[in-house]
N, C-alpha and C positions, 0 to 999 in steps of 0.2 A: 432207628425201626419207629414206624407209626404206629399208631393203636386207632383201631375202628370200635366204637361203641355203638351199639345197637339200643335205642331208647325211643322207638317211633311205636312200639306197640301198645294196644288200648287191653287191658287186662280187666275184664268185668268180673271176675271173682273177688277182685278189691273192691268191688262196692263196698258202703258209698263214698269213698275216698278217690277213687279213679274218675268218678264226674266232672271233677274240678282240676284236675293233674294227670300227669302221666305217672307211671310206679317210680320212675329214679328221682321224682321230684317231691317223694313222702319226706318229710324231715323226723327225723329220728336222733335222740341223745344230740342234740343241738346242730345237726349237718343234715345235708340233703343226703341221698345214697349217693346222685351225681358226685357231687363234691366229695364224698369219701372214694370213690373209683377215681376221679381226676388227681386226688393228692396222692394217691398211691402210687398211681401211674408216673406222677412228675417224680417222686421218690425213687423210683424205679430206673429212671433215667431216659423215660419218653416224655417229649416236649412237643410233639406233633399230633393232634387229636383229629380223627374224621367222626364227627357225631351225627347220626342218621336218627332224623325227628319226623315226627307227624303229630300223633294227639297231644295237644295243648303246647305246642311248640313254642309259642311266645312266651310261657313263664320259663323255661331253659333259657331261651335268649336272651331274655331281662335280666336273669341272674346270673349268668355266666359269660355274656358279651362274646369278645374274640377269646377269651381265656387269658389276656393279659395279668389280669389279677391272680391268677393261679399260676403264672411262671411257664404256658403253655399257650400254645397255637391252635384254636379250635375252627376246622372248615365243616359248616353243616350239611347236609346232603338229606334233602325232602323226599320220603318214601310217600309219595302222593296216596296211592294203593296200597293197603297194608296185604301184602301177596308173601309173606312169610320171610322167614329169615335168608334164605338163599337169595331171594330177591331184594331184598335190602342190601346184602352183600356185594351183590352184583352191579348196585348202583357205585359203589365206592372205588370201581376197577382203576378207573382214569387217576385217582388220587393217590393210589400206591405205588406209583413210580415202577411196576413190576419187580418191587422187591418183596422180602418174606415180609408180614405183619402180625401185630397182636390183636386177635380180636375178642370182645369181653360183651357180654349181654348186659345191657345196662340197669337191670333190676336184681343185681348179682351183690350181695352185701358180706364183708368178711371182717373180720375183728383186728386182723394184720394184713400185711401187705403181699398178696399172691402172686404179683406179677414180678418181684424179683424174684419169685422160685420158680416160676413156670420159663423165665428169660434165661436163668442159671440151667436149667434141664436142657433147654433149644442150645444153648451153646455148647454143653457136654456131648450131645447125641447129635448135633447137627440132623436134627430129624423134625419132622411136624410133631407138634407136642398137644394134647389134651389135658387139663387138669380136670383130677376126677377126686370128689369128696366123699366123705362118710355121713349122711344124714341120718338122723335118729329114723326117719321112716322112707325108704327108698320107693315106695308105691305110686308117686306121684310123678315120680321122674324116669327116662330112661335108663336104663341099666345097663353097665359096662363091667367085661371081664377082663381078667389082666394075667398074660402068662409070667414066668418066671423069670423075663428079663423086661418085666414093666413096662410092655407092650401090652395094647389094648388089643385082645383077640375075638372079641364078639361085642356086638351092642343089640339091645332089644330095646326098641322105643315104647313098647307099652306091654310091661312086665305083668303076669300073672301066674299064680303058682310059686315056686322057691323063686327066689331072687335073689341077685348079687346084693352084695350091702352098697358098692361104689356105683357112682353117678356122675354124670359130665356137670362139671361145674361151672358152664358157661364162658370158661377163660381158653383160651387156644393160642397156639403159634402156628401161622400156616403159611405156605409159598403160593407163588402167582399161579401155580399149579390149580390151586382150587376153581379157578375163574373155568378154567376147560371143563373141569368136571360138571362146574355148575352149569355150562352149556350143554354138555353129555346130558346130564339128568334132568333138564329143564329146571333148574332152580330148587331142586328139591335136595335141600342140605343133610337130610339122613343118610339116601341115597350116596350122596359125598362122602361123609364120613366112612359107609360101610365099605366103599370102593378103596378108601385109603388104607383102611384097618384090613381087608382082604389080602392087602399088598403088603402088609407087615410094615407098614410105613409111619403109623401113629404110637407114638411114644407116649406114655401116662407119666403127669408130675401128681404125686399123691400129696392133696392137702388134708392136715389132720389139724389144722385149728377150726376158729370158729367162720361157719358159712350159712348162710340160708337164703333161699330164693323163695320172695314172700308169694304165697298163692291167695290166701285167704286173709281177712282182715285181723285175725288174732295174731296173727305172723308179725304184724309189726310189733307187739308187745313182745314177742319172743326176739327179733330181732334188735331191740330197746335194749332187753336184758344183757344180749351176747356183746354189744358195744360197751355199755356201763362194766359189763365184768371183766374188761382190759383196761379199764382205770386204777391206777394205781394210788394217785394223790389228790387231794382237795386243790381245786384252784378257783380263786376270787379275785375278780379283778376289783382295783384299787380305786373305782368311781362306785362301786356298791357300798351302801347303808345299811347296815346291821343296827338297829336300835334298840336301846336298853338291853336285854336278856335274850339273847338268842341262842340256843343250842346247836352246835354241829357237830356229827359224828359221821366219821366215814367220809369216802371220795366224793365230798359236795362240789359242784363246779357251779358258780354263780356270775353272770353276765355283766355287762358295762351298764350303770344305772338303775342297775335293781336297788328295790327299797325293801326290807324286813321288818315288819315289826315285833315289837317286843314278844316276849312269851312264845314264839314261834320255836319246834323243833324240827330241825332238818337231817333225817337219817340216808345217809350215803350208802351206794351211790345214788345219786339225784341231781338234777338238773333244772336249773331257773335261767331263761334267757333273757336278753338284753331288754330295759326298759320296762320290766314288770315289777309288780307290786304284790307282795304277800302280807295279808291280814294278820293282825296280832292273834296270839294262841293258836294258829293254825300249826297242823300236823303234816310234814312231807316226808313220805316213808320211802323205803328203797324203790328204784327202778320209776323213779316220777320224773318225768322231762315234760317241763312247762317251756312252750314255745316264747319266742320274744313278744312283748308289748301287751302282757297278759296281766289280768287282775283276779288274784284268788282272797275272795272275803274273809272276815275273821272267823276264827273257830271252824274253821273247813279242814278236811284230812285226804289226804290224795296218798294212793299208793298204786304200784304197778301200772301207772298209766301215762299216757302220751296226748299233750295238749300240742296241737301244731301252731299254735299263735295267735295275737290278737283276739285271746278269748276272754271272757270276764263270767267268772265262777262264782255263785250269789254265795252270802254268807252261809254258815253251818251246813255246810255241802259235804257229801262223802260220794269221791270219786275212786272207783277200785276196780284193776283189771280191764280197763276201758281206754278207749282212744276216743278223741273229741278233735273234730274237724275245725279249719281254720276260722276266725271269727264268730264261731258259736259262743252264745251268751246264754247261762241258766241264771233263774230265779233263785231266790234263799232257801235252802232246804232241799235241795237236790239229794235223792239217793240212788246210787246204781247198784242194785242188789245184785250180788257177784257170785251167789251158789243157792242151790236150792236147800231145802230143810234137811231131805235125806243126801246131799252130795253128789246125786245123780249125773251124769255128764251133761253139759250144755248142748242144746241144738240150735242153729242159727238158719234163719230164713231170708234170702236175698232173692228177691220177687218171686219167681215160683220154685226156686232151688232151695232143698231143703240139706245142712251140711250137719254131719256129725262131726263134734269138734273133739271129742277124747278128753274133753277138758272138764274138770269138776265146779273150777272157779273161774268164771268168765262173766265181765261187766256187760256195758253199753258200748257201740260204736255209733257216734254222731258225726254226719257229714259236715260240710263247709256251711257256714250262713244260717246255723239252726238257732231257732229262738224257741226258748222254754220257760214258761213261767213259774210261779213259786210254788214249791211243797208237790213237788213230783218224787216218784217211786218208779224206776225203771227196773224190769225183770231180768234175769241173765241173758245175756245173748241178744239184747234187743238193739235194733238197727232203725235209725232214721236217716233219710234221703237228705240231700244236700238240699239247703233252703227250707226245711219242713219249719212249721211254728205250731207251737201247742200252747194252749191256752193257760190259765193258774189251775191249780187244783185239779189236775188230771193225773189218774195212774194208767200205766199203759202195760 
């Protein structure tokens, strides 16, 4: 069986990180979202992948190429116009040899392998299958209802009022019949799903483990925590250098050619990417993911944060509950304030859109290639667009 991965869409609500990459190329807990998907597909026995791309597709092609280094074969399909899921899927028809196939949305992230589960359900039922999940909040997703036979009986795309807890998880096993439906319903994928449901033909596969579809920037932190919570043991590459007295606690993962100076404390789960440097007397706390080729200056504290890589964090800084884009540098003494004095919920503003996060602790979000001078304080929920330059001694 082949798999189709839809990775063409541009999700503006994930700014400032979507300006320079597509969502599947966000780097979390030491790997790209798309890498997580491809590795799980390979483990589930799927070796042939049709990958639909558009926004920032060169980054995907440069990293994954033909798929050979991951043990899979990747065929690229370009969706030149972003006309929806149905249109993207229709472009793949000639590549699927009129056989059943697995469809997965490229921005879905799980902590364990969902593809083995859905393939097992397909084998047992010989019906088209949709994976359904139980997110903490279902008001941002299409809701589905199940009958006593675990078939999907109803789909509500834009729920209001009383809602089902179940949502489409973005993973399906479909037959070639879907292409007849796409033609019938003019590429409206929701109408296709509703038609299959109406004929009693869409089986549910319930996923009760970790699952997230990242919509807003702070969901990157949630996804990072989800993946790290699945880590059971520490992993330290043999080339890493831990100088003097370095204290490790819990599931700490350290990549190739990392140097950590004396007096540093690492409390797992946390991740230090390859070729990175951690200055002396630093504190790297739970759920910190430091991408490759990064530098953290001495005496700094990081907690619950994601650094995409090639970052330079100045000495004596505090980065908490924050996401820092690639190739972003900060001067010494940066403090990302991560809560208000009264611990009221943090509100984020992206462009003209204001979003209530519902979180009482939330730091800053800096896009790629941001340059920040010394002695900065950023308020809770601060967002800096890619390429921003902030001079010394400025308070945001």
